[in-house]
C-alpha positions as CSV (number, residue, x, y, z in Angstrom):
1,M,-24.0,-5.5,16.4
2,P,-24.4,-3.7,13.1
3,D,-26.9,-5.1,10.6
4,R,-25.2,-7.2,7.9
5,P,-26.1,-6.7,4.3
6,P,-28.2,-9.4,2.6
7,S,-25.1,-10.8,1.0
8,K,-21.8,-11.3,2.8
9,A,-19.9,-10.2,-0.3
10,A,-18.8,-7.0,1.4
11,A,-18.7,-8.3,5.0
12,A,-15.1,-7.2,5.6
13,F,-16.0,-3.5,4.9
14,L,-18.2,-3.5,8.1
15,S,-14.9,-2.9,9.9
16,S,-14.0,0.8,9.9
17,D,-10.3,0.0,10.3
18,F,-10.4,-2.3,7.3
19,R,-12.1,0.4,5.2
20,L,-9.5,3.0,6.2
21,Y,-6.6,0.6,5.6
22,Q,-7.7,-0.3,2.1
23,L,-8.3,3.3,1.2
24,A,-4.7,4.0,2.2
25,R,-3.4,0.9,0.5
26,V,-5.0,1.5,-2.9
27,M,-3.4,4.9,-3.3
28,V,0.1,3.8,-2.2
29,I,0.0,0.8,-4.5
30,I,-1.0,3.0,-7.4
31,G,2.0,5.2,-6.6
32,A,4.3,2.3,-6.3
33,E,3.2,0.8,-9.7
34,A,3.6,4.1,-11.4
35,Q,7.0,4.5,-9.9
36,A,8.0,1.0,-11.0
37,L,7.1,1.9,-14.6
38,A,9.1,5.1,-14.4
39,V,12.2,3.4,-13.0
40,A,12.1,0.6,-15.6
41,W,11.7,3.0,-18.5
42,Q,14.4,5.3,-17.2
43,V,16.9,2.6,-16.6
44,Y,16.3,1.0,-20.1
45,Q,16.6,4.4,-21.8
46,I,20.0,4.9,-20.1
47,T,21.6,1.6,-20.9
48,H,19.3,-0.3,-23.4
49,K,20.4,-3.6,-21.6
50,A,18.0,-6.3,-20.4
51,I,20.4,-7.3,-17.6
52,D,20.2,-3.8,-16.2
53,L,16.4,-4.1,-15.9
54,G,17.0,-7.4,-14.1
55,Y,19.3,-5.6,-11.6
56,T,16.5,-3.3,-10.5
57,G,14.6,-6.4,-9.3
58,L,17.7,-7.8,-7.6
59,A,18.2,-4.5,-5.7
60,L,14.7,-4.8,-4.4
61,F,15.0,-8.5,-3.5
62,L,18.3,-8.6,-1.6
63,P,17.0,-6.7,1.5
64,G,14.3,-9.3,1.9
65,L,16.9,-12.0,1.9
66,L,19.3,-10.2,4.2
67,F,16.6,-9.0,6.7
68,L,14.3,-12.0,6.6
69,L,14.7,-13.0,10.3
70,P,14.7,-9.5,11.9
71,A,11.8,-8.4,9.8
72,G,9.6,-11.3,10.9
73,H,10.7,-10.9,14.5
74,A,9.9,-7.1,14.4
75,A,6.4,-7.8,13.1
76,D,5.7,-10.1,16.1
77,R,7.6,-8.1,18.7
78,F,6.4,-4.5,18.0
79,D,3.2,-2.8,17.1
80,R,2.7,-3.8,13.5
81,R,1.0,-0.5,12.7
82,R,4.1,1.5,13.8
83,V,6.4,-0.8,11.9
84,I,4.4,-0.1,8.7
85,I,4.4,3.7,9.2
86,L,8.2,3.8,9.8
87,C,8.9,1.7,6.7
88,Y,6.7,3.8,4.4
89,S,8.2,7.0,5.7
90,L,11.6,5.6,4.6
91,Q,10.2,4.8,1.2
92,C,8.9,8.4,0.9
93,V,12.4,9.7,1.5
94,C,13.8,7.3,-1.1
95,T,11.3,8.4,-3.7
96,L,12.2,12.0,-3.1
97,I,15.9,11.0,-3.9
98,L,14.7,9.3,-7.1
99,F,12.9,12.6,-8.0
100,L,16.1,14.6,-7.5
101,F,18.1,12.1,-9.6
102,A,15.6,12.5,-12.5
103,W,15.3,16.3,-12.0
104,H,19.1,16.7,-12.5
105,G,19.2,14.3,-15.4
106,L,21.2,11.5,-13.8
107,T,22.9,9.3,-16.5
108,R,24.4,6.6,-14.2
109,I,22.3,3.8,-12.8
110,W,24.2,2.6,-9.7
111,P,22.8,5.4,-7.6
112,V,19.3,4.3,-8.7
113,Y,20.1,0.7,-7.6
114,T,21.3,2.0,-4.2
115,V,18.0,3.8,-3.6
116,L,16.0,0.8,-4.8
117,F,17.9,-1.3,-2.2
118,L,16.8,1.1,0.5
119,I,13.2,0.9,-0.7
120,G,13.6,-2.9,-0.6
121,V,14.7,-2.6,3.1
122,G,11.4,-0.8,3.8
123,R,9.4,-3.4,2.0
124,A,11.3,-6.2,3.8
125,F,10.0,-5.0,7.2
126,S,6.6,-3.6,6.1
127,G,5.6,-6.8,4.2
128,P,5.4,-9.2,7.2
129,A,3.8,-6.5,9.4
130,S,1.2,-5.6,6.8
131,T,0.2,-9.2,6.1
132,A,0.0,-10.0,9.9
133,L,-2.1,-6.8,10.5
134,I,-5.1,-7.9,8.4
135,P,-6.5,-10.4,10.9
136,H,-6.6,-7.6,13.5
137,L,-8.9,-5.5,11.3
138,V,-11.8,-7.9,10.8
139,P,-13.6,-10.6,12.7
140,K,-12.2,-14.1,12.2
141,E,-15.3,-15.3,10.2
142,D,-14.7,-12.4,7.6
143,F,-11.0,-13.1,7.1
144,V,-11.3,-14.9,3.7
145,N,-13.6,-12.2,2.5
146,A,-11.0,-9.6,3.7
147,V,-8.2,-11.4,1.8
148,T,-10.3,-11.5,-1.4
149,W,-11.2,-7.8,-1.1
150,G,-7.6,-7.0,-0.4
151,A,-6.5,-8.8,-3.5
152,T,-9.3,-7.0,-5.5
153,I,-8.1,-3.6,-4.3
154,F,-4.6,-4.5,-5.1
155,Q,-5.6,-5.4,-8.7
156,I,-7.6,-2.1,-9.0
157,A,-4.4,-0.3,-8.1
158,N,-2.4,-2.5,-10.4
159,I,-4.6,-1.5,-13.3
160,S,-4.6,2.2,-12.4
161,G,-0.9,2.5,-11.4
162,P,0.8,1.5,-14.7
163,A,-1.7,3.2,-16.9
164,L,-1.5,6.4,-14.8
165,G,2.3,6.1,-14.8
166,G,2.3,5.9,-18.6
167,V,0.1,8.9,-18.9
168,L,2.1,11.0,-16.5
169,F,5.3,10.0,-18.1
170,T,4.2,11.3,-21.5
171,L,2.5,14.6,-20.3
172,P,3.8,17.6,-22.3
173,L,5.3,19.4,-19.3
174,H,8.4,21.6,-18.7
175,S,11.4,19.6,-19.9
176,R,12.9,19.0,-16.5
177,L,9.6,17.9,-15.0
178,A,8.5,15.8,-17.9
179,G,8.9,12.0,-17.7
180,A,10.1,10.3,-14.5
181,P,10.1,13.4,-12.2
182,I,6.4,14.0,-12.4
183,V,5.7,10.3,-11.7
184,Y,8.0,10.4,-8.6
185,L,6.2,13.5,-7.3
186,F,2.9,11.7,-7.6
187,T,4.3,8.7,-5.8
188,I,5.5,10.9,-2.9
189,L,2.0,12.3,-2.5
190,T,0.5,8.7,-2.3
191,L,3.1,7.8,0.3
192,I,2.2,10.8,2.5
193,W,-1.5,9.9,2.1
194,F,-0.8,6.4,3.2
195,V,1.1,7.4,6.3
196,A,-1.5,9.9,7.3
197,L,-4.4,7.4,7.1
198,M,-2.4,4.7,8.9
199,L,-2.0,7.1,11.8
200,K,-5.8,7.2,12.1
201,L,-6.3,3.5,12.6
202,T,-7.9,2.7,16.0
203,V,-6.5,-0.8,16.1
204,R,-3.3,-1.2,18.2
205,P,-1.9,-4.7,17.7
206,G,0.8,-4.7,20.4
207,R,3.5,-7.2,21.2
208,M,2.4,-10.7,20.0
209,E,5.6,-12.6,20.9
210,H,6.4,-12.4,24.6
211,R,9.3,-14.7,24.8
212,E,12.8,-13.3,25.1
213,L,14.8,-12.8,22.0
214,S,16.7,-16.1,21.1
215,T,17.8,-18.0,18.1
216,E,14.9,-20.4,18.6
217,V,12.3,-17.6,18.6
218,I,13.8,-15.9,15.5
219,L,14.0,-19.2,13.5
220,A,10.5,-20.3,14.5
221,G,8.9,-19.0,11.3
222,I,11.2,-21.0,9.1
223,R,10.7,-24.1,11.3
224,Y,7.0,-23.8,11.2
225,V,6.8,-23.4,7.4
226,S,9.2,-26.3,6.7
227,S,7.1,-28.5,9.1
228,T,3.8,-27.7,7.4
229,P,3.4,-29.2,3.9
230,I,0.4,-27.1,2.8
231,L,2.4,-23.9,3.6
232,L,5.7,-25.1,2.2
233,G,4.1,-26.4,-0.9
234,S,1.9,-23.3,-1.7
235,I,4.7,-20.8,-1.0
236,S,7.3,-22.7,-3.0
237,L,4.9,-23.4,-5.9
238,D,4.4,-19.6,-6.2
239,L,8.1,-19.1,-5.9
240,F,9.2,-21.3,-8.8
241,A,6.1,-20.8,-11.0
242,V,6.5,-17.0,-11.0
243,L,10.3,-17.0,-10.8
244,L,10.5,-18.9,-14.0
245,G,7.3,-17.7,-15.7
246,G,7.3,-14.0,-14.8
247,A,7.9,-11.5,-17.6
248,T,7.2,-8.2,-15.9
249,S,10.7,-6.8,-16.0
250,L,11.0,-7.5,-19.8
251,M,7.8,-5.5,-20.7
252,P,9.8,-2.4,-21.7
253,I,11.6,-4.5,-24.2
254,F,8.4,-6.0,-25.6
255,A,6.7,-2.5,-25.6
256,Q,9.5,-0.8,-27.5
257,D,11.3,-3.4,-29.6
258,I,8.7,-6.1,-30.3
259,L,5.3,-4.4,-30.2
260,H,6.5,-0.8,-30.9
261,A,3.9,0.6,-28.5
262,G,6.0,3.1,-26.4
263,P,5.5,4.1,-22.8
264,R,1.7,4.1,-23.0
265,G,1.8,0.6,-24.5
266,L,4.0,-0.4,-21.6
267,G,1.3,0.9,-19.2
268,M,-1.3,-1.1,-21.1
269,L,0.8,-4.2,-20.9
270,R,1.4,-3.7,-17.2
271,A,-2.3,-3.1,-16.6
272,A,-3.6,-6.2,-18.5
273,P,-2.8,-8.8,-15.9
274,A,-4.4,-6.7,-13.2
275,I,-7.6,-6.4,-15.3
276,G,-7.9,-10.1,-15.5
277,A,-7.1,-10.5,-11.8
278,L,-9.7,-7.8,-10.9
279,L,-12.5,-9.6,-12.7
280,V,-11.7,-12.9,-11.1
281,S,-11.4,-11.3,-7.6
282,F,-14.8,-9.6,-8.0
283,T,-16.2,-13.0,-8.9
284,L,-14.6,-14.6,-5.9
285,T,-16.2,-12.0,-3.5
286,W,-19.6,-13.0,-4.7
287,K,-18.9,-16.7,-5.2
288,P,-16.0,-17.7,-2.9
289,I,-14.0,-20.9,-3.3
290,R,-15.9,-23.5,-1.3
291,R,-14.5,-26.8,-2.3
292,R,-11.3,-28.4,-3.9
293,A,-9.3,-25.2,-3.3
294,G,-5.9,-27.0,-3.7
295,A,-6.8,-28.7,-7.0
296,L,-8.2,-25.4,-8.3
297,M,-4.9,-23.6,-7.4
298,F,-2.8,-26.1,-9.3
299,T,-5.0,-25.9,-12.4
300,C,-4.8,-22.1,-12.4
301,V,-1.0,-22.0,-11.9
302,G,-0.7,-24.3,-15.0
303,I,-2.9,-21.9,-17.0
304,F,-0.6,-19.1,-15.8
305,G,2.4,-20.9,-17.4
306,A,0.5,-21.5,-20.7
307,A,-0.6,-17.9,-21.0
308,T,3.0,-16.8,-20.4
309,V,4.1,-18.8,-23.4
310,L,1.4,-17.2,-25.5
311,F,2.6,-13.7,-24.5
312,G,6.2,-14.6,-25.4
313,L,5.2,-15.7,-28.9
314,S,2.8,-12.8,-29.6
315,K,3.7,-10.0,-32.0
316,S,0.4,-8.2,-31.6
317,L,-0.4,-5.8,-28.8
318,P,-4.1,-7.0,-28.5
319,L,-3.0,-10.6,-28.3
320,S,-0.2,-9.8,-25.8
321,M,-2.7,-8.0,-23.6
322,L,-5.2,-11.0,-23.9
323,A,-2.4,-13.4,-22.8
324,L,-1.5,-11.1,-19.9
325,F,-5.2,-10.8,-19.0
326,V,-5.3,-14.7,-18.6
327,V,-2.0,-14.6,-16.6
328,G,-3.5,-12.2,-14.1
329,A,-6.9,-14.0,-13.9
330,S,-5.3,-17.4,-13.2
331,D,-2.8,-15.9,-10.7
332,M,-5.6,-14.3,-8.8
333,V,-7.0,-17.7,-7.7
334,S,-3.6,-18.7,-6.5
335,V,-3.2,-15.5,-4.5
336,V,-6.5,-15.9,-2.6
337,V,-5.9,-19.6,-1.8
338,R,-2.3,-19.0,-0.8
339,S,-3.1,-16.0,1.4
340,S,-5.9,-17.9,3.1
341,L,-3.6,-20.9,3.8
342,L,-0.9,-18.6,5.2
343,Q,-3.0,-16.8,7.7
344,L,-5.6,-19.3,8.7
345,G,-3.0,-22.1,9.0
346,T,-0.8,-20.0,11.3
347,P,-1.2,-19.1,15.0
348,P,-1.6,-15.3,15.6
349,E,1.7,-15.0,17.5
350,M,3.6,-16.6,14.6
351,R,2.1,-14.6,11.7
352,G,4.8,-12.0,11.5
353,R,7.6,-14.5,11.2
354,V,5.7,-16.9,8.9
355,S,4.7,-13.8,6.8
356,A,8.4,-12.9,6.6
357,V,9.2,-16.3,5.1
358,N,6.4,-15.8,2.7
359,S,7.6,-12.3,1.8
360,L,11.1,-13.7,1.0
361,F,9.6,-16.3,-1.3
362,L,7.4,-13.6,-2.9
363,G,10.4,-11.4,-3.3
364,A,12.3,-14.2,-4.9
365,S,9.5,-14.9,-7.3
366,N,8.9,-11.2,-8.2
367,E,12.0,-9.1,-7.7
368,F,14.7,-11.8,-8.1
369,G,12.5,-13.2,-10.9
370,E,13.0,-9.9,-12.6
371,F,16.8,-10.4,-12.4
372,E,16.4,-14.0,-13.7
373,S,14.3,-12.7,-16.6
374,G,16.8,-10.0,-17.4
375,L,19.7,-12.4,-17.3
376,T,18.1,-15.1,-19.5
377,A,16.9,-12.4,-21.9
378,Q,20.5,-11.2,-22.1
379,W,21.6,-14.7,-23.0
380,W,18.8,-15.9,-25.3
381,G,16.7,-12.9,-26.1
382,A,13.5,-11.7,-24.6
383,V,11.1,-13.9,-26.6
384,R,13.0,-17.2,-25.9
385,A,13.4,-16.3,-22.2
386,V,9.6,-15.7,-21.7
387,V,8.6,-18.8,-23.7
388,L,11.0,-21.2,-21.9
389,G,10.0,-19.6,-18.6
390,G,6.4,-20.4,-19.2
391,I,7.2,-24.0,-20.1
392,C,9.3,-24.4,-17.0
393,S,6.4,-22.9,-14.9
394,M,4.0,-25.6,-16.2
395,T,6.6,-28.3,-15.5
396,V,7.0,-27.1,-11.9
397,T,3.2,-27.2,-11.4
398,G,3.0,-30.8,-12.5
399,L,5.9,-31.8,-10.2
400,W,4.5,-30.0,-7.2
401,S,1.1,-31.7,-7.6
402,V,3.0,-35.0,-7.0
403,L,5.4,-33.8,-4.3
404,F,2.7,-32.1,-2.2
405,P,-0.4,-34.3,-2.2
406,K,-1.7,-32.6,1.0
407,L,-1.8,-29.3,-0.8
408,R,-3.5,-30.8,-3.8
409,E,-6.1,-32.3,-1.5
410,V,-7.0,-29.1,0.4
411,D,-10.7,-28.8,0.2
412,R,-12.3,-25.9,2.3
413,L,-10.5,-22.6,3.2
414,D,-11.3,-22.5,6.9
415,A,-9.1,-22.6,10.0
416,E,-10.3,-26.0,11.2
417,T,-9.6,-27.7,7.9
418,L,-6.2,-26.1,7.4
419,L,-4.9,-26.7,10.9
420,S,-5.9,-30.4,10.6
421,A,-3.7,-30.6,7.5
422,R,-0.6,-29.9,9.6
423,E,-0.4,-33.6,10.3
424,Q,2.9,-34.8,8.8
425,P,3.6,-38.1,7.0
426,G,4.3,-40.8,9.5
427,G,2.1,-39.4,12.2
428,L,4.4,-36.5,13.2
429,R,2.7,-33.2,14.2
430,V,4.3,-29.8,14.7
431,Q,5.0,-29.5,18.4
432,E,3.6,-26.6,20.3
433,D,7.0,-25.6,21.7
434,Q,8.0,-24.9,18.2
435,I,5.4,-22.2,17.8
């Protein structure tokens, strides 16, 4: 057994596969974030309509809805590593098509939506497989540490990606390469890097679900989540809080029309939540959540809504960045708690299908939330849409604390505690033949 460091803050990194996977992941997320900025700016420059920014999120979300059941089943039925590699190879092809669109000066947006839909298909299948892969990379006792470090690395990429995307977008290059094309080329390189490192993983998580394909097997993930209050409550809380309170898709409007900060200002706005989340995630690696995890999550989701309101009212770039910093910091706590609940409260053979349900909720809160933000901004204006969304997010938090008392009462983030919380009101327990 390798010697452990004096502190367990970096325990997950003792696993070589975990180190390799996170090295691959940080680059591909940077590329994806840079690409998201380029797509948003390109679409808004073509149409100058908030609703068209919303449609970019809808195009990414719909595949998650359409392929929810087969995606979860694929993650449990096949080698999760191979599923991930195939999906990211598809995304690489899609990004190449976006590059060709930008290179030739495309002035229509429906082809962009078509490609985004295909990217969404890749994400719909890779999301559950990626989430379910993590427990294979580290010992069980290091899982919460792995989740925290995974979230930390995600936020590092979230900081770097938008900022780098803004810089690349404004480089004084040849006219046909300047702007979106150079960003897409960078994203292609990160996708190739990711696939190459994934091929080097030694872990081979083979078939987890051994039962024959049936409606019962495919629907097992939905049944399990709906029968487990702590999972249903945490996933749906994130869904409605972020769906109503998210403002990511409207940042091009705030950057250009309200704050007058341009593409680099947009990169700064996109990076601000990640900076807040990064600082919190580093704190959690050294001082993990030990008690009252559920109550802490509810508190932080409420702070998320309040900071969203502040961002909507701000007319100053520094104040807007501060508000988004708090948004990211508060959301980070929710991410760690929710991810731990999802994996530690789910049997290994069910993690793909349960993760698919979670991916659908995440897509609804993020990508479909972008559509909702674009639609409400089209009706009421960007400022009113963000402010009302933040207020609604705080309202949902209060309601959910009453509707899901078991989630509010979650104390420790360990498998024994979370599995014991599967007890249903009235003495009912999830039956083993359902999982």
